[in-house]
N, C-alpha and C positions, 0 to 999 in steps of 0.2 A: 722673480715668480714663486719656482720652487721652493727656495728658504721661507720664503714668508705664508705658503700653504701648507710647509713643515712644521714650522715654530706655530704658528697659529693651531692645528689641531693636536701639538704638544701641550698649548696653555689649558683646553679643554679638558685633556685627558687627567693634566696635573690637577687642573680644577675639582673632578667628580673623585681624585685619590685623599686630597684638601677635605672634601666636603663628605667622606665616605659615611660619617655617625647621621648627618640631617639627611641624606640623601638615600641612606641605608643599602649603599653598595658596597660592597670589597673593594679597598684598595687593590687586590689584587688580581679581580677583575677586570680594574677599568687600567690597571699596568698592562695587562696581557691584551686588551682588545688596543689600546692606544701604540701598543708596539708593533703589533698587528697592520694597522691601518698605516702607521708611517710607515713601515717596509714595503707596506703593497703600493703608496702612491710614490714612494720613492722608485721603486724598481720599473713602474708603468711610463713616468716622464723620465727615465735617464736615460734610454733608449739605448741601454749598452747589456745585455742579461749578463753577461760573460763576469763584467765587473762587478756584478752587482751580487754576483753570488758568491765570488769571490771575497767581497766585504763584508758578505753577512756571513760566509764564516770564519773569521777573523775575530770578528763581534761576538759570536759566538763560541769561540775560543778562550777569550780574552773572558766573556761572561761564564762559561761553564768553571774556568778555575779558581772564580772565588764561591760558585756555589758547590762544587765539592769542598773547600776548604771549610767553610758553615758547615755543611753538614756534617762532617767529620768532627769539628770542634762541638756543635751541637751534641753530637751524639755522646761523645765521651763527658761533659758535664751530664748529661741525663742518665747515663751508668755512675758515675759519682754519687749522684742525688740520692737514686735507688739504692746505693748501697749506705746510704746518710751519711756519707763521706765527711760533708761540711762541719759537722757534729766534732773534726777533730779543731776545727779554729772558732765555733763560735761556743765550746765548752771551755776556753781559756777563759771569757769574757765572765765577770764576778764581781761586781761596785753595785754600792746601794746609795750612791750619787748620781742623780742623772746628769749633771756636767762630765762627770770623768766618763760614763758610759757617752756621752755622746763624742767626747773626744775618738775614743776607744772605736765606735761604731764607724764613726766618719775615717778615720785613716786603714782599717781591716777593708772595709769597703772600696777604698782609697785603689791599695795595693792587689786587692782580690781580684778587681775588674779588669787590671791588667794583665793577669794573666789568666782569667777567666773570658769574662765578655760581660758589659754593665749592665745590658738586661737580664741576665742569669746572675748577677750577684745582686742585683737590685730585689729581686724573687725572694732569693737565699735571707737577705739579710733583712728581709720586713718578716719574711716567717719567723724569723728571730727576734723580733721585736713584740710579736703577737705573744713568744712563749716568756718575755721578761716584762712587758710592760699593760698593764690591766686597762686603765682610760685612754679613747681613744684621741682626746686631745691631746695628751704625749708622742701619741707614736705619728701623731700629724706631721710634725717639725723632726722626729726622727725620718720620718719615712722622706718627707723631704731634703733632708741634708742628705741620705743614703742615693738620691737622685743626683744630686749635685758632685758627691763625692764619685759615685758609679760613672758618671762622666765627663768629670776628670781625672779619674784614672784610665780610662778609657785612651784617651786621647793622648797620652804619651807611651804605648803600648802597641807593638807593630800587630797583635794580637787581640788587644783590648776593646774595641770597635769595628764595626764593619767599615767605618771609612778609613780609618787606619789601615786594616788588611786592603782593601779595595789599593790605597796609596801603594803599598809594598808589595802585593802582587804587580801593582802595574810598574814598578821600579823608579817610581818619584821619590821613597824614603828607605831607608835599610834599618832594622831593630835598634842597630845601637845607638846609631846615630838622632835616630828620635826619640830615644831616654835622654840622651845627652844634650837636648834641643828643646825639649818640648816640658822637661820633667817639674825644672821648678818653675815655668808659668802655668803648670795645672796644680800645682804644689799650694801658689797663692789662690788661684781662682775656686779652692776646697777651704783653706785655711780664714780667709776676708768674711767669707760668712760660717763659718763652723765658730770662728770667734762669737762673734755676735749674738746667734744662735745659742750657745752653751753658756754666753753672759745671761741670757734672759732667762734660762732654765737654774740659776745659782741658787741654791736652799732646798732644791725639790729635791724629795728621795724618788726612788725605784719602788714603784707599787706594781707588786706581779700580778698576774691572776691567780684566783681563787683555785684549789684542787692541785691535781696532780699533773703533772706535764705529759706528755701521751711523745714518749719519742718514736713511737712506731715502727722501732727497731725489728729487720729483717733478718739481720746477718749479723756474724759473730764479731770480733772486735776486729781479730783477726785480717777479717775479709773487708771489713770496712775499711783500716788501712790502708792495705794493701790496694784496694780498688784508688781511694784517695790520692797517694802518693804516687803510683804508676800513672794514673791518667795525670794527676798536675805535672809529674816529669815529664809525658810526651807532650803536652801544651808549651810547657816553657823548653824544651830540647828544638823542638821545630823548626826557629831560626837559625841554631847551629846547625842541624842538618842542610838546610839549605845553603849556608854559606862552606859548608864543607864538599858537597856534593853539586852544588850549582843545579841542583833540581829544583825546580818551581816548588811551593809552599804546601799547595794542596797533594801533591807525592807524602811530601812528608809526615804530613797530618793521617790520609789513609794507609799508611806505614803502619803507625802508631794506634791507628784504630782496628785495624790485621791485629796486632801485638797484645792490644785489650781484650780482645775479644776471644781470643787465644786463651790469656792466662783466666778470662771469665768460665770458658768451658769446661776448661779444668779444676777450679776449684767449685764448682757448683755439679759436677758429672754426676755426685750422687746422689742429688737429691732428684725428687720426684719434678715431672715434665712441669706442672700444675707450679710447684713453688717456686722454680727457677724462673720461670718463663719473665717475671717482673724484673727479676736482676741481669740477664743477658744483655745483650747487643740486640736480640732480636723485638725485645722490648722497648729497647729506648729508640729503635728507629721509627715505633709505632707514634713514641710519645714525641718526638722532634715536631718542632712549632713549622713544616710543610708551607701552610700558606703564608708565611714570611717570605721562605725562599723562594716560592711563586712571582712572588712581589718585587723581590730583588730581579729572579730573571727579566722580570718586564720590563721595568725603571730603567734596567741595564742595558737594555734591546732599545728602548724608544730612545736616551742618548744617544746609544751610539748612530741612530738613522738621525739625529738633529747633527752628530759629527759628519759623517759621510756626506750629510746634505750643506756642508759650509754654515749652518745656522753659526755655532759655538764659534768658529772663527771668525764672524761678524761680529758676533757678540761679543769676543773681545777685542777687537780693535773699537766701536762704540766704546766701550767701559776707557779703555786707556786714551780715547780722545777727549772724555766728556766726564770720565772723573781723574787721570793720570795715575794717580797714586797707587802703588801698588798693593801697599799695607793697606789702605782706607778700601782698597775695592776686597779684599781679604775679610777684612773689621766688618763691613757689611754683610757681607755672606755668610758670617758666622751668626749676625743678628735675624738675619733673614732665617737662618736653620732654627731659630725659636718659632717659627710661624709655619713653616714645611722642612718635609723631611731633608736631613740630611745625606741620604744615599746619593737622591741626582742633583744635588750640588756639588757634592764633592765630584760625581762622573760629569758633571758637565763643564768642571774646573779642569778636569783630566785632560779632558778634548780641548780645550778653550785655548790651552799651552801647552807647548811641547817641552819633552825633555832635551831640546836641543837647544833650545831659548832659556831653558832653566832647566837645568841638571839636577841628579839626584840629591838629594840632601840641603838643595840649595833653600832658600829664606822662605819663597814662595811656598812649596808643598811641608815645610815643619809649621810656616803659620796655618796655613788650611787645617792642616791634621789641630792642629789647638784650636781655631776656630770655628770651625765646623764639629768638631767632637765637643765640646764645650759652651756650645751656642744655645745649644738647644734646650738647657737648664733655666734660661732666662724666663720660657712657660712652661707649665706641667705638660703641657700635649707637643712641645719642641725636641723629644726625643721617645724612643723605643721603652725606656728604662722611666721615663715619667707615665707615660700613659699606662703602664703598667703597673705602678705606684700609686698610680689614679683609680685604677679598676680595686685592686687590691685594698685600698685602705679608704676608700670610697671619697679623694681629696676632690672640693669641690676648685673647680676653674678660678673663678673669684677669690677665695680665701687663698690661693699660692699667689695671688697675682698681690695683693694686700700684702701679704707676711713676707713673699721668700723672694719676689721676683727683683726686686729690688738689690737685695743684697747679692742673689746671683750675678747680677747686673753688673755689682761692684765688682764680686771677684771676676769676673771676663774679664773687667777691661784694667783691673790689677795685672791681671798675668797676662792680658796683650801688653801693658810698659812694662812688666817683667821680661817678656821675650824679645822685643824689639829693642830694648835698652842693653839685655846678655846677648845679643847677636851685634850690635856694635860694636860692644867691648870686646868682643872675641874674635871677629873678623873688620 
């Protein structure tokens, strides 16, 4: 009885999240209300307040680790952006052919999103395209490929996507293993649609916007480079910090955040307060997307309630009985992430299957990281980076379906086959 009630409430809450725009209710509000109702009902019907409190404390602890990590990473990226640090990378792109530019942008996005995250990388690269391409018809193809490249790049890195970060913090994957296991599949996921789009753009020249480019520089070259390399270095070294100290990743990212904050205070100490507010971490903390953070808190606690009420265990048994093959189940999960958010899907899979049954870096967890990370590219609304691109370049849903979805689907299944073949050859 209780699992059915809990599952029904979660479906209603999730429907409200998925229909955020039609019903005009922010998905963060729906997630928080859903989590509140789920835990309230679970507490009332469980009959064991002490056990519920213990379970809630454990769920809050695991959720807080993810949230602290995201806050730290998002703040570091904001500080780099405030110093125009990404110009270090984008200033190297110089070409007059759209085909060459497409390949460059695709691979820069692919590797950059593995270090930063796919949402931030998408925003940075689309902003660059506005400076390099005058016609929106050209920018639509570039923006679409940036979405695919950013999602593919985030899938093979422990810090490149919220879902891979969740799996890393949960102990399902390790940084080096996910790179070795998923890199080739993610690369094929990008290269297949990239090759087709580049072929369609052959012969076209890069037409830059009229007028001078407004770089909006607020810092010196030294300050820009120092902030960029220090911030990037901190993000890259977090996995190494965890390996050496065995402390959770959030501890490493917050330690690095403190170092970046200290350096920022020192290099800007001679400036007026108004002039340096935008550049310091105080300003960056005001600009990070707290709405997304609140959404993650709500959805992760809601999924935790499903796990505690044994709903996910029942679902796992049903899938094993009716579908049977684990690889098919994960592929379907990836396709579903094109319609619904991949965060709760991955959180659900973490609750459905135990580490005892499927140890760290096993087939299941690496395949989940790939499918959930890249499946969202099939539809423009299927990932945070897609939604961001949709807003920035006014990409129409059906334009993306007609021109890009089929290519993204080819790349998705190309990566699926590559991962399965690679896994069987190496295991």
